[in-house]
N, C-alpha and C positions, 0 to 999 in steps of 0.2 A: 601379559597384557591382553586386553580384548578389544578386540576392533570390530563387533559389527555395532551398528546402530541398535541403542537403546532409549526409544524415543517411549516407552512406558515411565521410564523414569521422571520422563520431564515435567514441567509446572506446565497446566493448560496453554498458556501462551508461547509455550517453546514445543509443543507435542509434533509440528508441523516441518520444523527447522531441519530439514534434511542432511545438511551438510555437516551437523553436530556428533561427534563422534566419542562413544565411551570407551574410558582406559580406565585399569583397575589400578593403576601405580605408574602415576604422571614423571617419575624417575626414573623409569623402564625408558623414556624417551627422550629427556631432558635434566639436565642440570642446571639447577638455578644460581643465579651470581649473585651481585647489589640489587637493590633497590634504585630503578631510576628515575622515579615519581608516582603522584596517586594520580588517579583516573576518576570518572563520574563512579564509578561502581567497585573502584577496588584498586591495590597497589600495580605498578607496573615493573616488574625485575628484567634483567640481562639472563638469557638463555642460551644454553647450547645444545642444539640436537645430536644425539650422540652418535648415531649411525654416519652423519655427514661433518661432525666437527663446525658446522657451521653456526654462528651465533645470532640470534633474533632477539625482540621483547617479547616479554609473555605477560598478558593483564592476568592477575587471579583475581577472579569474583568468587565470592563468597556466598553460596545458594542462600543460606540461611538472612544476608543480608536484604535478600529483595524480598523480604514479608516485612520490611519497615513500614512500606509504602504502597498502596496496592498499584501505583502507578510505575512502579520500580521493573518488574517483569517485563511492561509494555517497552518501558523507555530500552531495555536491554535488548529484546528482540526486536527493537527498529536497529540497534546497531551494529548487531549482526548480521543483520539486512543490508544494510547500507553498506555494511564491509565487503558482503561478498559481490555485491550488486555492482559496484564501481572499479573502475582500471584507469587509473589515468595518472599520469607522470607524478604528478602535484598532490597527489592523495596518498598515506601510506598503505602500502597492499598489506593484505591479511594472508598468512601461512594457511594456517590450519585452526579449526576451531573443535576444540576436546571437553569432556566433562569426565567427572569421577563423582563418588559417592556426594562429596562434602562442595566442589570448587566448577567453576568453568574457566577453561582457560584457553583465552586469544590469542594465538602467536602470529606477530606480524615481524614486517622487516625492521631491522633494528637503524637508527638515524642518530650518528655518532655526534652528531653538532649543538644535540640540546634545545634547549625551549628557544624560541626567538626572544622570548623575556629577556631570558638571561644575554643573550647577546646586546640587547638595546641596554641594557643595566651596564655593558662592558665598554660599550663604545660611546654610551648617553647618547648622540643621536647620529643617522643617516644622513649621506648627502642625497640629494633629490634623484639625484639617479639612480643610487644604490636602493634609497626608496621604492622607486618605482621599478627597478629590478625585479624584488620580491614580491610587489603588491602584482605585477603582472601574473607573478606564477600563482597566487593565492585566487585572482579572480575567474583566471582560466579553469583554476579546479572549482571554484564556486559556481562559474557559467555552466559547466559540467555536470554538476550536481541538479541544480535548477533544473535544466532540461530533461532530467530526469524524472523531473518532481520530487528535489531530495532539497529540504532546509538543514544545513547543521544546526543553527539555532545558537549554539555557544562560540563562535568564533573568537578568540583571543589571542595573544601572542603566547601564552602557555598552551597554546593548542594546536602551534605552528610550529613543525621542527625544523632544524637545520640537519642537511646531509653530512656535514664536514665541522669540526673543529676550527679550519683555517679561517682566520678572521676574514679572507678576502674571496671564500666562497660562501655565495648565498643562494644556493640551490636549497630551496624549501618544498616541503609538504605538508598538508593539513592530517590532522590529526584528533585524537578523541570524539568518536561521535554516539557520545553515551546519550547526548539530548537530540541528534539527529531524528528526522523524519521524513515518511511519504508524505506526500501533501495531493489532495485533489485542487486545482486552480479553481474552480468555481467557488470550494466549500473555504479555502484557508483554512490557519490553524488556531488552535483556543487555548492549549496549555501552556498556562504563564510559567517561564523556566528560560534560564539564564545566566550568566554574571552579572551582577548591577553594573559596572562600569561601562558595558558594549553593550545594554540592552536600548531598544529602540523605543520611543516615545509609546508608541503601542504596546509593548509589551508593560511596560511600568506602568500604563493607565489602564491595563487587563482588559484591553479591546483585541477583537478579532483582529488577525495579522498574516501575512504571507509570507512567501519565500525574501521580499526584499527588507526582511529584517537583518538578513545576513550581510546587504547592503553598507547599511547602518553602522554595524560592528566594523568593519571592511575603514570605513571611515575615521572611526575612533583609532585605529590602528594605524593607520596614514599619520594622523596627528603626531601619534607619541615614536613613530619612526622618526618624523622631521623634528621633533621638538626635546623629545627625550620624557615627556612628562603627559599626565592627560587633560584632556580638555573639560573633563568635568571633576574638579579638585574638591568635591566635598569632605567635610569631616565623617560624616556617617552615611548608610544607605537615604534615609529620608531627605538628606541636602542631597545628594547625587541625585536620587529621582527629581527632584525639586529642578535642579538646572536642567537635565537631560530634558525635561518638559517645556522647560520656560526661556533658557538661555539661547 
């Protein structure tokens, strides 16, 4: 294993990211287990740190995949920067960030309860009290991010993870910061991205927007928690967009 920083191997967007550490063989540090899901930039797997036997989640990002669109390296840089600069009980914590010749590895805490989306599917809907408990945690995390001038831009039940598999344990953490970005409050944001069902009207209309698009997404999540269905049940993206703007 090689533990020195190897900035010369990084893409131009990554060369100043000093928290990145180069390894020659990831298997000398972690054993990899089953796939937990797919993030914005790659697969997420269960892994175990060999020297401590502690389990974590590992996001594996293929470097060559970032060449498919010129914005992807910037988005990944944003994600890593956000993860390293946030520390909140309702935000998934990062353990370390590594790279080898072909991949980046983002090692985070593992949350055993899975996606909030799956829990909604399982229970159909939540009582107002339980929904409020979940939403309070999400709002606390988002308020923390917004005060740091960070917008998540992809809030949805799939990106809210539960700490425990217990049906009565509703402790949650926000995850997947692939679309997150720092912003200047004076200038706002312009890049149009997100998941169609949760996108605010400004995004659908390709207008300049600000961090409040996250609040819109939380509104959609609130509706889903209480009803078990989407407030915009369109048959395709075009119909969903029309409903978001005009309903």
